[in-house]
C-alpha positions as CSV (number, residue, x, y, z in Angstrom):
1,X,3.8,-19.7,11.8
2,X,6.4,-18.5,9.3
3,X,6.9,-14.8,8.6
4,X,5.3,-15.3,5.2
5,X,2.3,-16.9,6.7
6,X,2.0,-14.1,9.2
7,X,2.4,-11.4,6.5
8,X,-0.2,-13.1,4.3
9,X,-2.7,-13.2,7.2
10,X,-2.1,-9.5,8.0
11,X,-2.4,-8.6,4.3
12,X,-5.8,-10.3,4.2
13,X,-7.0,-8.2,7.1
14,X,-5.6,-5.0,5.6
15,X,-7.3,-5.6,2.2
16,X,-10.6,-5.8,4.1
17,X,-10.3,-2.1,4.9
18,X,-11.6,-0.2,1.8
19,X,-9.2,2.7,2.2
20,X,-10.0,4.6,-1.0
21,X,-8.4,8.0,-0.7
22,X,-11.8,9.7,-0.6
23,X,-12.7,7.8,2.5
24,X,-11.4,7.5,6.1
25,X,-8.4,5.4,6.9
26,X,-8.8,5.5,10.7
27,X,-9.9,1.8,10.9
28,X,-6.7,0.5,9.3
29,X,-4.5,2.9,11.3
30,X,-6.1,1.7,14.5
31,X,-5.5,-1.9,13.4
32,X,-1.8,-1.2,12.6
33,X,-1.3,0.8,15.7
34,X,-2.6,-2.1,17.8
35,X,-0.3,-4.6,16.1
36,X,2.8,-2.5,16.5
37,X,2.0,-1.5,20.1
38,X,1.5,-5.2,20.9
39,X,5.0,-5.9,19.4
40,X,6.5,-3.3,21.7
41,X,6.6,-0.2,19.5
42,X,6.1,3.4,20.7
43,X,3.2,4.5,18.6
44,X,2.1,8.0,17.6
45,X,-1.1,8.7,15.6
46,X,-1.4,12.1,13.9
47,X,-4.9,13.1,12.7
48,X,-5.6,15.6,9.9
49,X,-7.7,18.6,10.4
50,X,-10.9,16.8,9.4
51,X,-10.3,14.1,12.0
52,X,-11.1,11.4,9.4
53,X,-7.6,10.7,8.2
54,X,-4.4,9.8,10.2
55,X,-0.7,9.0,9.8
56,X,0.9,6.4,12.0
57,X,4.5,6.8,13.2
58,X,6.0,4.1,15.4
59,X,9.5,3.3,16.8
60,X,11.3,0.3,18.2
61,X,14.7,0.3,19.8
62,X,16.7,3.1,21.4
63,X,15.4,6.7,21.6
64,X,18.1,8.1,19.4
65,X,18.6,9.7,15.9
66,X,20.0,7.8,13.0
67,X,17.4,5.0,12.7
68,X,15.9,3.3,9.6
69,X,12.4,4.1,8.4
70,X,10.0,1.7,6.7
71,X,7.4,3.8,4.9
72,X,4.2,3.1,3.0
73,X,0.8,4.6,2.3
74,X,-2.5,3.1,3.5
75,X,-4.8,4.6,0.8
76,X,-5.8,2.9,-2.4
77,X,-7.3,4.0,-5.7
78,X,-11.0,3.5,-6.4
79,X,-12.5,0.4,-8.1
80,X,-15.1,2.5,-10.0
81,X,-16.0,1.0,-13.4
82,X,-13.6,-1.8,-12.9
83,X,-14.7,-5.5,-13.4
84,X,-13.0,-7.8,-11.0
85,X,-13.0,-11.6,-10.9
86,X,-13.4,-11.5,-7.1
87,X,-14.3,-9.1,-4.4
88,X,-11.5,-6.4,-4.5
89,X,-11.8,-5.9,-0.7
90,X,-11.6,-9.6,0.2
91,X,-8.2,-11.0,-0.5
92,X,-8.2,-14.3,-2.5
93,X,-5.3,-16.5,-3.5
94,X,-4.9,-18.1,-6.9
95,X,-1.8,-19.8,-8.4
96,X,0.6,-18.1,-6.1
97,X,-0.9,-14.7,-6.4
98,X,-2.8,-12.7,-3.8
99,X,-5.6,-10.7,-5.3
100,X,-7.2,-7.5,-3.9
101,X,-7.2,-3.8,-4.1
102,X,-3.9,-2.6,-2.6
103,X,-2.2,-6.0,-2.5
104,X,0.8,-4.6,-4.4
105,X,0.1,-0.9,-4.0
106,X,1.1,-1.0,-1.3
107,X,-0.4,-3.0,1.6
108,X,1.8,-6.0,0.8
109,X,4.9,-4.1,2.0
110,X,3.1,-2.8,5.1
111,X,2.0,-6.3,5.9
112,X,5.6,-7.7,5.7
113,X,6.9,-4.8,7.8
114,X,4.4,-5.4,10.5
115,X,4.8,-9.2,10.4
116,X,8.5,-8.6,11.1
117,X,7.8,-6.2,14.0
118,X,8.4,-8.8,16.8
119,X,11.8,-9.7,15.3
120,X,12.7,-6.0,15.0
121,X,11.7,-5.5,18.6
122,X,14.2,-8.2,19.7
123,X,17.0,-7.1,17.4
124,X,16.9,-3.2,17.6
125,X,19.2,-2.8,20.5
126,X,21.7,-0.4,18.9
127,X,19.8,1.3,16.1
128,X,16.1,2.2,16.1
129,X,13.6,1.1,13.4
130,X,10.7,3.3,12.5
131,X,7.4,2.7,10.7
132,X,5.5,5.5,8.8
133,X,2.1,4.6,7.4
134,X,0.4,7.6,5.7
135,X,-2.9,8.7,4.2
136,X,-3.7,10.2,0.8
137,X,-0.6,9.3,-1.2
138,X,-2.7,8.7,-4.3
139,X,-4.1,12.3,-4.2
140,X,-0.8,14.2,-3.8
141,X,1.1,12.7,-0.9
142,X,-0.9,14.8,1.5
143,X,-0.2,12.5,4.5
144,X,3.5,12.3,4.0
145,X,3.7,16.1,3.7
146,X,1.9,16.5,7.0
147,X,4.1,13.8,8.6
148,X,7.2,15.5,7.4
149,X,6.2,18.6,9.4
150,X,5.9,16.5,12.5
151,X,9.2,14.7,11.9
152,X,11.1,17.9,11.2
153,X,10.7,18.9,14.9
154,X,11.8,15.5,16.3
155,X,15.3,14.7,17.6
156,X,15.0,11.0,16.8
157,X,14.4,11.6,13.0
158,X,15.6,8.6,11.0
159,X,18.7,8.8,8.8
160,X,17.6,6.3,6.2
161,X,14.2,5.6,4.5
162,X,13.0,2.6,2.6
163,X,9.7,3.3,0.8
164,X,8.1,0.0,-0.1
165,X,6.3,0.8,-3.4
166,X,6.1,-2.1,-5.8
167,X,9.4,-2.3,-7.7
168,X,9.7,-6.1,-7.9
169,X,12.3,-5.7,-5.2
170,X,14.5,-3.7,-7.5
171,X,16.4,-0.9,-5.8
172,X,15.1,2.4,-7.2
173,X,17.3,5.5,-6.4
174,X,15.4,8.1,-8.4
175,X,12.1,9.1,-9.9
176,X,10.7,12.3,-11.4
177,X,8.3,14.5,-9.5
178,X,4.7,14.8,-10.6
179,X,3.1,18.2,-10.2
180,X,-0.4,18.9,-11.5
181,X,-2.1,22.3,-11.8
182,X,-5.3,23.9,-13.1
183,X,-4.8,27.6,-14.1
184,X,-8.1,29.5,-14.2
185,X,-8.5,32.7,-16.4
186,X,-11.2,35.2,-15.7
187,X,-11.9,37.6,-18.5
188,X,-14.9,39.7,-19.6
189,X,-17.6,38.3,-21.9
190,X,-18.9,40.3,-24.8
191,X,-20.2,40.2,-28.4
192,X,-17.7,38.6,-30.8
193,X,-18.0,41.6,-33.1
194,X,-16.5,44.0,-30.5
195,X,-13.5,42.1,-29.3
196,X,-11.8,45.2,-27.9
197,X,-14.5,45.7,-25.3
198,X,-14.0,42.2,-23.7
199,X,-11.1,40.2,-22.3
200,X,-10.8,36.9,-24.1
201,X,-10.0,34.4,-21.4
202,X,-9.3,31.7,-24.0
203,X,-6.9,33.9,-25.9
204,X,-4.9,34.6,-22.7
205,X,-5.0,30.9,-21.8
206,X,-3.5,30.1,-25.2
207,X,-0.7,32.7,-24.6
208,X,-0.1,30.9,-21.2
209,X,0.1,27.6,-23.0
210,X,2.5,29.0,-25.5
211,X,4.9,30.1,-22.7
212,X,4.6,26.7,-21.1
213,X,5.7,25.0,-24.4
214,X,8.6,27.5,-24.8
215,X,9.7,26.6,-21.3
216,X,9.3,22.9,-22.0
217,X,11.8,23.3,-24.9
218,X,14.2,25.3,-22.7
219,X,14.2,22.5,-20.1
220,X,16.1,20.2,-22.5
221,X,19.2,22.2,-21.9
222,X,18.8,21.9,-18.1
223,X,19.1,18.1,-18.1
224,X,21.5,16.9,-15.4
225,X,24.7,15.3,-16.7
226,X,24.3,11.5,-16.8
227,X,20.6,11.6,-16.2
228,X,19.1,8.1,-16.4
229,X,15.6,9.3,-17.0
230,X,13.7,8.9,-20.3
231,X,13.6,11.7,-21.4
232,X,16.6,12.9,-19.3
233,X,15.2,16.4,-18.7
234,X,12.2,17.8,-16.8
235,X,9.0,18.0,-18.9
236,X,5.7,19.9,-19.1
237,X,2.5,18.6,-20.6
238,X,-0.7,20.5,-21.3
239,X,-3.6,18.1,-20.7
240,X,-6.6,20.2,-21.6
241,X,-8.0,23.7,-22.3
242,X,-11.6,24.4,-21.5
243,X,-13.3,27.7,-22.2
244,X,-16.0,29.7,-24.1
245,X,-19.7,29.0,-24.7
246,X,-20.3,29.9,-28.4
247,X,-18.7,31.0,-31.6
248,X,-19.8,34.6,-31.3
249,X,-19.3,35.2,-27.6
250,X,-16.0,36.5,-26.1
251,X,-15.2,33.8,-23.5
252,X,-15.1,35.1,-20.0
253,X,-13.6,32.0,-18.4
254,X,-11.0,29.4,-19.4
255,X,-9.0,26.7,-17.6
256,X,-5.7,25.1,-18.6
257,X,-4.9,21.8,-17.0
258,X,-1.2,21.0,-17.1
259,X,1.5,19.1,-15.3
260,X,5.3,19.0,-15.0
261,X,7.6,16.1,-14.2
262,X,10.8,17.7,-12.7
263,X,14.0,15.6,-12.5
264,X,15.5,18.0,-10.0
265,X,14.0,20.4,-7.4
266,X,15.7,23.4,-9.1
267,X,13.5,22.8,-12.2
268,X,10.4,22.6,-10.0
269,X,11.2,26.1,-8.6
270,X,12.2,27.5,-12.0
271,X,9.0,26.4,-13.8
272,X,6.7,27.7,-11.0
273,X,8.6,31.0,-10.7
274,X,8.7,31.6,-14.5
275,X,5.0,31.0,-14.9
276,X,4.0,33.0,-11.9
277,X,6.1,35.9,-13.2
278,X,4.6,35.6,-16.7
279,X,1.1,35.6,-15.4
280,X,1.5,38.4,-12.9
281,X,3.7,40.8,-14.9
282,X,2.9,40.1,-18.6
283,X,-0.6,38.7,-19.0
284,X,-2.5,40.3,-16.1
285,X,-1.6,43.9,-16.8
286,X,-2.8,43.5,-20.3
287,X,-6.1,41.9,-19.2
288,X,-6.7,44.4,-16.4
289,X,-6.0,47.4,-18.7
290,X,-9.4,46.5,-20.3
291,X,-11.2,44.9,-17.3
292,X,-9.9,45.5,-13.7
293,X,-11.6,42.4,-12.4
294,X,-9.7,40.1,-14.8
295,X,-7.7,37.4,-13.0
296,X,-5.4,34.4,-13.3
297,X,-5.3,31.8,-10.5
298,X,-3.3,28.6,-10.5
299,X,-4.8,25.8,-8.4
300,X,-2.4,23.1,-7.1
301,X,-4.0,19.7,-7.7
302,X,-1.0,17.8,-6.4
303,X,2.7,18.2,-6.0
304,X,4.8,15.0,-5.6
305,X,8.5,15.9,-5.2
306,X,10.9,13.7,-7.1
307,X,13.6,11.5,-5.6
308,X,16.9,12.8,-6.8
309,X,19.7,10.5,-7.6
310,X,22.6,11.2,-5.1
311,X,26.2,10.3,-5.5
312,X,26.3,9.3,-1.9
313,X,23.2,7.4,-0.6
314,X,23.5,5.2,2.5
315,X,20.0,3.8,2.0
316,X,20.9,2.6,-1.5
317,X,24.1,1.0,-0.3
318,X,22.3,-0.7,2.6
319,X,19.5,-2.1,0.5
320,X,21.9,-3.3,-2.2
321,X,23.6,-5.3,0.5
322,X,20.4,-6.6,2.0
323,X,19.0,-7.8,-1.4
324,X,22.3,-9.0,-2.8
325,X,21.7,-7.1,-6.1
326,X,24.4,-5.1,-8.0
327,X,22.5,-2.3,-9.7
328,X,19.9,0.4,-9.3
329,X,17.3,1.9,-11.5
330,X,15.1,5.0,-11.9
331,X,11.3,4.9,-12.5
332,X,8.7,7.2,-14.0
333,X,6.1,6.9,-11.3
334,X,6.1,9.0,-8.2
335,X,6.3,8.1,-4.5
336,X,6.7,9.7,-1.1
337,X,10.5,9.2,-1.1
338,X,11.4,12.7,-2.2
339,X,9.5,14.1,0.8
340,X,11.7,12.1,3.2
341,X,14.8,13.0,1.2
342,X,14.0,16.7,1.7
343,X,14.1,16.0,5.4
344,X,17.7,15.0,5.1
345,X,17.2,11.3,5.0
346,X,19.0,9.0,2.5
347,X,16.0,7.4,0.7
348,X,15.3,4.6,-1.8
349,X,12.3,2.8,-3.1
350,X,12.1,-1.0,-2.9
351,X,9.1,-3.2,-2.4
352,X,7.2,-6.3,-3.4
353,X,5.0,-6.5,-6.5
354,X,5.0,-4.8,-9.9
355,X,3.7,-1.3,-10.7
356,X,2.2,-2.9,-13.8
357,X,-0.4,-4.5,-11.5
358,X,-1.2,-1.3,-9.6
359,X,-4.5,0.6,-10.1
360,X,-5.9,-2.2,-12.4
361,X,-8.8,-4.7,-11.8
362,X,-7.6,-7.9,-10.3
363,X,-4.6,-6.3,-8.8
364,X,-2.3,-8.8,-7.2
365,X,1.1,-9.5,-5.6
366,X,2.9,-12.8,-6.0
367,X,3.7,-14.6,-2.7
368,X,7.3,-15.0,-4.0
369,X,7.6,-11.3,-4.0
370,X,6.4,-11.1,-0.4
371,X,8.9,-13.8,0.5
372,X,11.7,-11.8,-1.1
373,X,10.7,-8.7,0.9
374,X,10.6,-10.7,4.1
375,X,14.1,-12.0,3.4
376,X,15.3,-8.4,3.0
377,X,13.7,-7.3,6.2
378,X,15.1,-10.3,8.1
379,X,18.6,-9.2,6.9
380,X,17.8,-5.7,8.0
381,X,16.8,-6.8,11.5
382,X,20.3,-8.4,11.9
383,X,21.8,-5.0,11.2
384,X,20.0,-3.3,14.1
385,X,21.8,-5.0,17.0
């Protein structure tokens, strides 16, 4: 059986696990752990606090630092309110395309990596190869963040990371972060005719939004030189403002939903520090001067760290050689790559399928894309000995 046939069969099995982020991924992790263990890998499974989710980390080759990591997430987005031509959790093939939830995002890459495991086991005599399959990437990269804490304490931490998100096998060396927040304002309700006796939560939410927009304008001047992103600087977006109950009632509660897309970690810290200072030292004292129980609390919905473009990137250079391509790109969607980069690894994103097919009904990956990924991984195997 060819590597493509093996990968296709594995992918069919993986699609059969409905690993929507809200549900457990233990069954697919158990499956993958068994396949890698049978191929000769040393396998660790790390459960979350609930016991219903787990990360898998496996290694082949020498017990030494400096290896290469193949990383992917096992969770998928829901199919709620989507109309599919076939069962989304039973892979079907039509006209050279493999349909099913997660085929491109991103079980296709996981299937190819596991299909090549026996080859890696025979080739990895000088340099180790690692596998990291995580939970809850779609809801804030929660699994990768937990895994990073585990890897930080290990002496055999990889030097290079390839994250197999769907890029049509293009080499992606950078992407913005995606950080989402809900900031909740607690004021004091009262009659609209006596505004000085209440604390208008909506009013203070608007002041908060105004500062966000001022900061958004200031970020334009912080764009890194030569930034390839569109736009080249970090951005802030206010998605919604909820608050109040009636025309003549001072609103006691309000919520601002907003996000930022940092192009560099310095902007991430600058935005958070600026808004925390503004809330704590400008808005709250004014609110509490009227009502001591007034409050502002920012809830973190998800923080996906960006992948920063680096002048020196051994992972980029390696994958350019493996794929035979001459150029790199940046993308707007987020991945787990920045988390591995923060651990000191050189990281890139390269995998089969198109992001345009992700999260949609009738999601698919072309078999030609899987074949191209297999070719890359076969070339990689030859570099391990």
